[in-house]
C-alpha positions as CSV (number, residue, x, y, z in Angstrom):
1,M,0.6,42.0,-117.6
2,P,-3.0,43.5,-117.4
3,A,-4.4,44.7,-120.8
4,H,-4.7,48.0,-119.8
5,R,-0.9,48.8,-119.8
6,K,0.5,50.8,-121.9
7,R,3.3,49.4,-124.3
8,F,6.0,51.7,-123.7
9,A,8.6,52.4,-126.3
10,A,11.9,54.1,-126.5
11,A,11.9,57.6,-128.0
12,T,14.0,57.3,-131.2
13,L,17.2,57.9,-132.4
14,A,16.0,60.6,-134.4
15,G,14.1,62.2,-131.6
16,L,17.0,61.9,-129.5
17,L,19.7,63.7,-131.5
18,T,18.0,65.9,-134.6
19,V,15.0,67.3,-134.2
20,T,13.2,69.9,-136.4
21,A,10.0,71.8,-136.7
22,A,8.1,74.6,-138.1
23,C,8.6,77.8,-135.9
24,G,4.4,78.1,-135.6
25,G,2.6,76.7,-133.0
26,I,2.4,73.3,-132.7
27,N,0.3,71.1,-130.3
28,T,1.7,67.5,-130.2
29,E,-1.4,65.6,-128.9
30,A,-4.3,67.8,-127.7
31,T,-7.5,66.6,-128.5
32,G,-9.9,68.6,-126.4
33,S,-13.2,70.4,-127.4
34,A,-12.7,74.4,-128.7
35,S,-13.5,75.6,-124.7
36,G,-11.9,77.9,-123.5
37,G,-13.9,81.0,-123.8
38,A,-13.9,84.1,-121.4
39,G,-14.7,82.8,-117.8
40,S,-13.4,79.5,-118.5
41,T,-11.9,77.9,-115.9
42,F,-10.9,74.4,-114.6
43,R,-9.7,73.6,-111.4
44,F,-7.6,70.4,-110.2
45,A,-6.2,69.4,-106.8
46,Y,-2.9,67.5,-106.4
47,T,-1.7,66.8,-103.5
48,V,1.4,68.8,-103.4
49,G,2.2,72.6,-104.2
50,P,6.0,73.1,-105.2
51,S,8.9,72.7,-103.0
52,R,10.2,76.0,-105.0
53,Y,8.7,78.0,-107.5
54,D,12.4,78.0,-108.2
55,P,12.7,75.6,-111.3
56,H,16.5,75.6,-110.8
57,R,16.2,75.0,-106.8
58,A,12.8,73.2,-106.9
59,S,13.9,69.8,-104.9
60,S,11.1,67.3,-106.0
61,S,9.7,65.7,-109.2
62,F,6.1,66.1,-107.9
63,D,7.0,70.3,-108.2
64,N,6.8,70.3,-112.0
65,A,2.6,70.1,-111.8
66,T,2.6,73.5,-110.9
67,L,5.7,74.4,-112.5
68,F,5.0,73.2,-116.2
69,P,1.8,76.3,-116.4
70,V,4.4,79.0,-115.7
71,Y,7.8,77.8,-117.1
72,D,8.0,77.0,-120.6
73,R,11.0,73.7,-121.6
74,L,13.5,74.0,-124.2
75,V,12.0,70.4,-124.8
76,H,8.6,69.2,-124.5
77,L,7.1,65.8,-124.4
78,T,4.6,63.2,-125.8
79,T,2.2,61.7,-123.4
80,M,4.9,58.5,-123.9
81,A,8.0,60.5,-122.8
82,E,9.3,61.1,-126.3
83,P,11.1,64.6,-127.3
84,V,9.4,67.0,-129.3
85,P,10.4,70.9,-129.8
86,G,9.4,73.2,-127.4
87,L,10.8,76.3,-127.3
88,A,13.8,75.2,-128.6
89,T,12.3,74.1,-131.9
90,G,15.3,71.5,-133.1
91,W,18.8,70.2,-132.1
92,H,21.1,68.5,-133.2
93,Y,24.7,66.9,-132.0
94,A,27.8,67.6,-133.8
95,D,31.6,67.3,-133.3
96,D,31.0,63.4,-132.6
97,G,28.3,64.0,-130.0
98,K,30.6,66.9,-128.0
99,R,28.2,69.7,-128.9
100,L,24.3,69.7,-128.9
101,V,22.9,72.9,-131.1
102,L,19.6,74.3,-130.2
103,E,17.5,76.4,-132.5
104,L,15.1,78.8,-130.4
105,R,11.9,79.2,-131.3
106,P,11.4,83.1,-132.5
107,G,8.8,86.2,-131.1
108,V,8.4,84.6,-127.6
109,R,8.5,87.1,-124.5
110,F,8.4,86.0,-120.8
111,H,5.3,87.3,-118.9
112,D,7.2,90.3,-117.8
113,G,8.1,91.4,-121.3
114,T,11.6,90.4,-121.3
115,P,11.8,88.5,-124.8
116,F,13.4,85.1,-124.9
117,D,16.4,84.8,-127.1
118,A,19.7,83.3,-127.1
119,A,20.9,85.3,-124.5
120,A,17.8,84.4,-122.5
121,A,18.5,80.7,-122.6
122,K,22.2,80.7,-122.1
123,A,21.6,82.8,-119.1
124,N,19.2,80.3,-118.2
125,L,21.7,77.3,-118.6
126,D,24.7,78.7,-116.9
127,R,22.0,79.6,-113.8
128,A,20.9,76.0,-113.8
129,R,24.4,74.6,-113.9
130,T,26.0,77.1,-111.4
131,L,23.6,78.3,-108.9
132,E,24.0,77.6,-105.5
133,G,21.7,75.3,-104.0
134,S,20.6,73.8,-107.7
135,T,19.1,70.9,-108.0
136,V,19.5,70.4,-111.8
137,A,23.1,70.8,-111.6
138,S,23.9,67.1,-111.7
139,E,21.9,66.5,-115.4
140,L,23.8,69.8,-116.7
141,R,27.5,68.7,-115.3
142,S,28.6,67.5,-118.8
143,V,28.2,70.9,-120.1
144,T,31.4,72.8,-120.2
145,R,30.0,76.4,-121.6
146,V,27.0,77.9,-123.5
147,D,27.8,79.7,-126.4
148,V,25.3,81.8,-128.1
149,L,25.8,81.3,-132.3
150,G,22.9,83.9,-133.3
151,P,20.3,85.4,-131.9
152,L,17.9,82.2,-131.7
153,S,21.2,79.7,-131.8
154,V,22.7,78.4,-128.7
155,E,25.9,75.6,-128.6
156,L,26.2,73.7,-125.2
157,V,29.8,72.4,-125.2
158,L,29.9,69.1,-123.3
159,S,33.3,67.4,-121.9
160,A,31.9,64.5,-123.7
161,P,28.9,63.0,-125.5
162,D,25.9,63.1,-123.5
163,S,22.5,61.4,-124.5
164,S,20.7,61.9,-121.7
165,L,21.0,66.1,-122.4
166,V,17.9,65.8,-124.6
167,G,15.8,64.5,-121.8
168,A,17.0,66.6,-119.0
169,L,16.3,69.8,-121.2
170,S,12.3,68.6,-121.0
171,D,12.4,68.6,-117.1
172,R,13.4,71.3,-114.8
173,A,16.8,71.9,-116.0
174,G,15.2,73.2,-119.5
175,M,13.3,75.3,-118.0
176,M,13.3,79.2,-118.5
177,V,13.1,81.8,-116.4
178,S,13.3,85.9,-117.2
179,P,16.7,86.8,-116.8
180,A,15.2,89.7,-115.0
181,A,13.3,87.9,-112.4
182,F,16.5,85.9,-111.5
183,D,17.8,88.0,-108.5
184,D,14.2,88.9,-107.4
185,P,13.9,87.5,-103.7
186,Q,10.5,86.9,-104.2
187,L,10.8,84.6,-107.1
188,D,9.6,81.7,-105.1
189,L,6.1,83.4,-104.5
190,R,6.1,85.5,-108.0
191,P,7.5,83.3,-110.4
192,V,8.1,84.5,-113.9
193,G,8.3,82.5,-117.3
194,A,7.1,82.2,-120.3
195,G,4.7,79.4,-120.3
196,P,1.1,79.2,-121.0
197,Y,-0.2,80.2,-118.0
198,Q,0.8,83.0,-115.7
199,I,0.9,83.6,-112.3
200,V,-2.0,85.6,-110.6
201,S,-2.2,84.6,-107.3
202,Y,0.0,81.8,-105.4
203,S,-0.8,80.5,-101.4
204,P,1.9,77.8,-100.4
205,N,-0.2,74.9,-99.0
206,D,-3.2,76.3,-99.9
207,R,-3.3,77.2,-104.1
208,V,-2.4,78.5,-107.1
209,V,-4.5,81.0,-109.5
210,L,-3.0,81.0,-113.0
211,R,-4.5,82.8,-116.3
212,R,-3.8,82.3,-119.8
213,S,-0.9,84.0,-121.0
214,P,-1.8,86.3,-123.6
215,G,0.5,85.8,-127.2
216,Y,1.6,82.1,-126.3
217,W,3.5,80.6,-129.4
218,D,0.9,77.2,-128.7
219,P,-2.6,78.9,-128.1
220,A,-4.2,74.9,-128.3
221,A,-2.1,74.0,-125.3
222,Q,-4.4,77.1,-122.8
223,L,-8.0,75.8,-123.9
224,V,-9.2,77.6,-120.2
225,E,-8.8,81.3,-119.0
226,T,-8.2,80.2,-115.5
227,M,-6.6,77.6,-114.0
228,V,-6.6,76.5,-110.5
229,I,-4.5,74.2,-108.7
230,V,-5.4,73.2,-105.6
231,I,-3.2,71.7,-102.9
232,Q,-5.2,69.1,-100.7
233,S,-2.8,66.3,-99.3
234,D,-5.9,64.4,-97.7
235,Q,-7.3,62.1,-100.6
236,T,-10.9,62.1,-99.1
237,T,-10.8,65.7,-99.2
238,R,-9.2,65.2,-103.0
239,M,-12.9,62.7,-103.5
240,N,-15.4,65.4,-102.0
241,A,-14.2,67.8,-103.5
242,L,-14.8,66.4,-107.1
243,R,-17.9,64.8,-106.4
244,A,-19.1,68.2,-104.9
245,G,-18.3,70.1,-108.4
246,E,-15.4,72.5,-106.1
247,V,-12.8,70.9,-108.6
248,D,-13.3,69.7,-112.0
249,A,-10.1,67.0,-111.8
250,A,-8.3,65.7,-108.9
251,L,-5.3,62.6,-108.4
252,L,-7.0,59.3,-107.3
253,Q,-5.7,57.0,-104.9
254,G,-6.2,53.2,-106.1
255,N,-8.6,52.9,-103.2
256,Q,-11.0,55.5,-104.8
257,V,-11.0,54.7,-108.6
258,A,-14.3,52.3,-108.3
259,E,-15.8,55.0,-106.0
260,A,-15.6,57.8,-108.9
261,R,-16.9,55.2,-111.6
262,Q,-19.8,54.7,-109.1
263,Y,-20.2,58.2,-109.1
264,D,-19.9,58.8,-113.1
265,L,-17.1,60.4,-112.9
266,G,-14.4,59.5,-115.5
267,V,-11.1,58.2,-115.0
268,V,-7.7,58.4,-116.4
269,G,-4.3,56.4,-115.4
270,D,-2.3,54.1,-116.2
271,V,1.1,52.7,-115.0
272,T,4.0,55.3,-115.3
273,L,7.7,55.6,-114.3
274,A,6.7,56.7,-110.6
275,F,7.5,54.1,-108.0
276,Y,7.3,53.5,-104.3
277,H,10.3,52.7,-102.9
278,L,11.8,52.5,-99.6
279,Q,14.9,54.6,-100.2
280,L,17.8,54.1,-98.1
281,N,20.6,56.7,-97.8
282,R,23.4,53.7,-97.8
283,T,25.6,55.6,-95.7
284,R,23.3,55.6,-92.5
285,S,22.0,53.2,-90.1
286,E,22.8,49.4,-91.2
287,F,22.4,49.9,-94.5
288,D,26.2,50.2,-95.7
289,D,25.8,45.9,-95.4
290,V,24.4,44.5,-98.7
291,R,22.9,41.7,-96.9
292,V,21.0,43.9,-94.6
293,R,19.5,45.6,-97.7
294,R,18.5,42.0,-99.8
295,A,16.7,41.0,-96.0
296,L,14.8,44.7,-96.3
297,N,14.1,43.5,-99.7
298,H,12.8,39.6,-98.8
299,A,11.0,41.3,-95.7
300,I,8.5,43.6,-98.4
301,D,4.9,41.6,-99.7
302,R,4.7,43.3,-102.8
303,E,1.4,41.8,-103.8
304,A,0.1,42.2,-100.6
305,I,0.4,46.0,-100.4
306,I,-1.2,46.3,-104.3
307,A,-3.8,44.4,-102.7
308,G,-4.3,45.7,-99.7
309,V,-3.5,49.8,-100.1
310,L,-3.8,49.9,-103.7
311,F,-6.5,48.1,-104.1
312,G,-5.4,46.5,-107.2
313,N,-4.3,49.5,-109.2
314,G,-0.4,48.8,-109.5
315,A,2.4,46.7,-110.0
316,P,5.3,45.1,-108.4
317,A,8.3,46.4,-108.6
318,V,11.5,44.9,-108.4
319,Q,14.0,46.8,-110.6
320,P,13.5,50.7,-111.5
321,F,11.9,50.9,-114.5
322,P,8.5,49.4,-115.0
323,P,7.5,45.9,-117.1
324,G,7.8,46.7,-120.9
325,Y,9.8,49.8,-120.7
326,Y,12.8,49.8,-122.8
327,A,15.0,50.4,-119.5
328,N,13.5,47.1,-117.9
329,D,15.4,44.4,-118.4
330,P,13.1,41.5,-119.2
331,E,15.5,38.7,-118.5
332,L,16.5,39.7,-114.8
333,P,14.7,37.3,-112.6
334,D,13.1,38.5,-109.2
335,L,15.8,38.3,-107.1
336,Y,13.6,39.4,-104.0
337,P,10.5,37.1,-103.4
338,Y,8.8,37.7,-100.3
339,D,10.6,35.5,-97.6
340,P,10.5,36.4,-93.7
341,R,12.8,33.5,-93.1
342,K,15.4,34.4,-95.9
343,A,15.2,38.3,-94.3
344,R,16.0,36.8,-90.9
345,Q,18.6,34.8,-91.6
346,L,20.8,37.6,-93.5
347,L,19.8,40.0,-90.8
348,A,21.5,37.3,-88.4
349,E,24.5,36.5,-90.9
350,A,24.6,40.6,-90.8
351,G,25.4,40.9,-86.7
352,L,21.6,41.5,-86.5
353,P,19.7,38.7,-84.7
354,G,17.5,40.8,-82.9
355,G,17.0,43.3,-85.9
356,F,17.4,47.2,-86.3
357,E,16.1,50.4,-86.1
358,F,15.9,53.3,-88.0
359,E,14.3,56.6,-89.2
360,A,12.2,56.8,-92.1
361,I,10.9,60.4,-93.5
362,V,7.4,60.2,-94.6
363,P,5.5,62.7,-96.8
364,S,2.1,63.2,-94.7
365,T,0.6,62.8,-98.3
366,D,0.1,58.9,-98.7
367,P,1.1,57.1,-95.4
368,G,-0.4,54.1,-96.5
369,V,2.6,52.2,-98.2
370,A,4.9,53.4,-95.4
371,V,2.5,52.0,-93.1
372,A,2.2,48.5,-94.1
373,L,5.9,48.3,-95.3
374,Q,6.3,49.5,-91.1
375,E,4.0,46.3,-90.1
376,Q,6.3,44.0,-93.1
377,L,9.8,44.8,-91.2
378,A,8.4,44.3,-87.9
379,E,7.8,40.9,-88.8
380,V,11.6,40.0,-89.3
381,G,12.7,42.6,-86.3
382,V,13.1,45.5,-88.3
383,R,12.4,48.6,-86.5
384,M,11.2,51.3,-88.8
385,N,10.0,54.9,-87.4
386,I,8.0,56.6,-89.1
387,G,9.1,60.7,-89.2
388,E,6.0,62.2,-91.1
389,A,7.0,65.4,-92.8
390,A,5.0,67.9,-95.1
391,S,4.7,66.7,-98.6
392,S,6.3,70.1,-99.9
393,E,9.5,69.3,-97.2
394,A,10.2,65.9,-97.4
395,A,12.3,65.3,-100.5
396,D,14.6,68.8,-99.2
397,L,14.7,67.0,-96.3
398,F,16.1,63.8,-97.3
399,Y,18.3,64.9,-100.2
400,G,18.9,68.5,-99.4
401,R,19.1,68.6,-95.5
402,Q,20.4,64.5,-95.7
403,Q,17.9,64.4,-92.3
404,G,16.2,60.6,-91.5
405,D,18.1,57.2,-92.6
406,A,15.3,56.4,-95.4
407,M,12.5,57.6,-97.0
408,V,9.4,56.1,-98.0
409,A,7.9,58.0,-101.2
410,P,6.9,57.5,-105.2
411,W,9.7,58.5,-107.3
412,G,8.8,60.2,-109.9
413,G,10.4,59.0,-112.8
414,R,12.3,61.1,-115.3
415,A,12.5,61.4,-119.5
416,D,15.8,59.6,-119.8
417,P,16.6,56.5,-117.5
418,I,20.0,57.7,-117.0
419,Q,18.6,60.5,-115.2
420,T,16.7,58.1,-112.4
421,L,19.7,55.7,-112.6
422,G,22.4,58.7,-111.9
423,L,20.0,60.4,-109.5
424,L,19.4,57.5,-107.1
425,Y,22.6,55.4,-107.7
426,G,25.7,58.0,-109.1
427,S,28.0,59.5,-106.4
428,K,26.8,62.8,-107.2
429,G,23.1,62.6,-107.7
430,F,21.4,64.9,-105.9
431,S,18.6,62.1,-105.0
432,N,21.6,59.9,-103.4
433,P,22.5,61.4,-99.7
434,G,25.7,60.3,-98.9
435,G,26.8,59.9,-102.4
436,H,27.0,56.0,-102.1
437,T,27.8,54.1,-105.0
438,L,29.7,51.1,-106.7
439,P,33.0,52.0,-108.7
440,Q,31.5,49.5,-111.7
441,L,28.2,51.6,-111.0
442,E,29.6,54.6,-111.9
443,Q,31.9,53.6,-114.9
444,L,28.7,52.6,-116.5
445,I,26.4,55.3,-115.9
446,G,29.3,57.3,-117.3
447,Q,29.2,55.2,-120.5
448,V,25.5,55.5,-121.2
449,R,25.6,58.5,-121.4
450,Q,28.3,58.6,-123.5
451,T,26.4,56.2,-125.9
452,I,24.4,57.0,-128.8
453,D,23.0,54.2,-130.4
454,P,19.5,53.3,-128.7
455,A,20.3,49.6,-128.7
456,A,23.4,49.7,-127.4
457,R,22.1,52.1,-124.6
458,A,19.4,49.8,-123.5
459,E,22.2,46.8,-123.3
460,L,24.0,49.3,-120.8
461,F,20.4,50.1,-118.9
462,H,19.9,46.5,-118.4
463,R,23.6,45.9,-116.7
464,I,23.1,49.0,-114.8
465,G,19.7,47.4,-113.3
466,G,21.1,44.3,-112.9
467,I,23.8,45.7,-110.5
468,V,20.9,47.9,-108.7
469,V,19.0,44.8,-107.9
470,D,22.1,42.4,-107.1
471,Q,24.0,45.0,-104.8
472,A,20.1,45.7,-103.3
473,L,20.3,50.0,-103.7
474,D,17.2,50.0,-103.3
475,V,13.7,48.9,-101.8
476,P,11.4,49.1,-105.0
477,V,8.0,48.2,-103.6
478,V,5.6,49.2,-106.6
479,F,4.1,50.7,-109.6
480,A,1.5,52.3,-108.9
481,D,-1.0,53.3,-111.0
482,T,-1.5,57.0,-111.1
483,N,-5.8,57.9,-111.9
484,Y,-6.8,61.1,-112.6
485,G,-11.0,61.5,-111.3
486,H,-12.4,64.5,-113.5
487,A,-15.8,65.7,-114.5
488,P,-18.0,64.7,-117.5
489,R,-17.3,68.1,-119.2
490,V,-13.6,67.9,-118.8
491,T,-11.9,67.2,-121.9
492,G,-8.0,66.3,-122.9
493,L,-7.1,64.9,-119.5
494,R,-4.2,62.4,-120.4
495,S,-2.6,60.1,-118.0
496,W,1.7,60.6,-119.0
497,L,4.5,58.0,-119.1
498,S,6.7,60.8,-117.2
499,N,3.8,60.6,-114.2
500,K,4.0,64.7,-114.6
501,P,1.0,65.6,-115.2
502,E,0.9,68.2,-118.2
503,F,-2.5,70.6,-118.7
504,R,-1.5,71.6,-122.4
505,G,-5.1,70.8,-124.2
506,V,-7.2,70.1,-121.3
507,G,-10.3,72.0,-121.5
508,T,-13.7,72.3,-119.9
509,A,-17.1,72.1,-121.9
510,G,-21.2,72.2,-121.1
511,T,-21.6,72.7,-117.8
512,W,-21.1,70.3,-114.0
513,R,-23.9,69.8,-111.8
């Protein structure tokens, strides 16, 4: 592994099971300068806007970049994806893991003035669990009810112990919406949260303008007065805007890292939990045959894609988690080295000596990996027809509407490994169109949810990963570095293992251009 790679670590058992913190403001990792006076602005260019601004209906993990500033969560994450207090100042499991008690932060109000308290937390969790079209209900399915224990205390009563819940509450399932805005038909355009910034204006597929929310509990998280998230799907446009000083930071593609440094721009980045994959709807096309799925894996030259598309900024993906991360099994061999001859042999054994044809949805943001896959699959007789979709709509098309036979896109990663495994490979996972799974896999996913001991969890993750790889339930391609270029005046911009950028503690100092 290259020297610049992070050493990933599991969250501690104490962090997962029992956390308490003072109720005053905390800033877990902010290192930016004390910038943020009147008129200070941070402008960030990102590839995609939110699929929805309703966090309980949003369909893509990449929505979080625009959701995080507006919606505070019960649990926050460090850059290494370790859970720390957010709107919940502490939590603990009780009754042999069948109850999760959350203590809530006092004095918090939503942007519309509605108080955040135990009743508001219960209302949000109940909404996330039961709302028609909820994309996070599967992450909370172990919750049978939510009880208010006091003005600032709630209890989640579980059908069985669920060690993934704390991680789930650090994501969209734990985002708090003002209960007064639940029934607003314009919630997707006028979000009302309790985060460090509140909406000034939102133009879909163009930009989000936010201003600092007065009285936020952690002022160190809001070092600029105004934040603008500019939605620019074209990578060249983002780079040009960064070079011209039209934005202060931007998401870069691998082929732009050297260029950014050439122009004296800062670059922050590393491998994250995100990975590009050819995700199959295993109930469509020829994908119900494991020989076909194995053939697709053998047909992929991952090193060539890293060199030719990512310009060396990535690592081969052969299982759902990157090397060095505790859910990755270092003893699991690469079962699918690049071998076009083996791929053709497997296709012939499956009764497809002439190959076959399928439709793949591809987000318009970055088609490079998809085009490379299309060319490599064609060499073994497999014709992948690319159906380009707006980046904000691709996940909804494939997961929600179940269009297309496959999708080539990055999976954004999740705070807890079981979230990724359950969503992608569980029978009820929102991100598993068709619901195909295996009985043994389903049993192990359920078992790891109920397992508290970290070492036992890791062993179960390894077993699940082995089944996923052996049965070729996915076609992982690469763990691409996630890189952000930034102007010299930007402070506090960091790489997040979760691959979901947060702007807590980001500031601007001095002048640019």
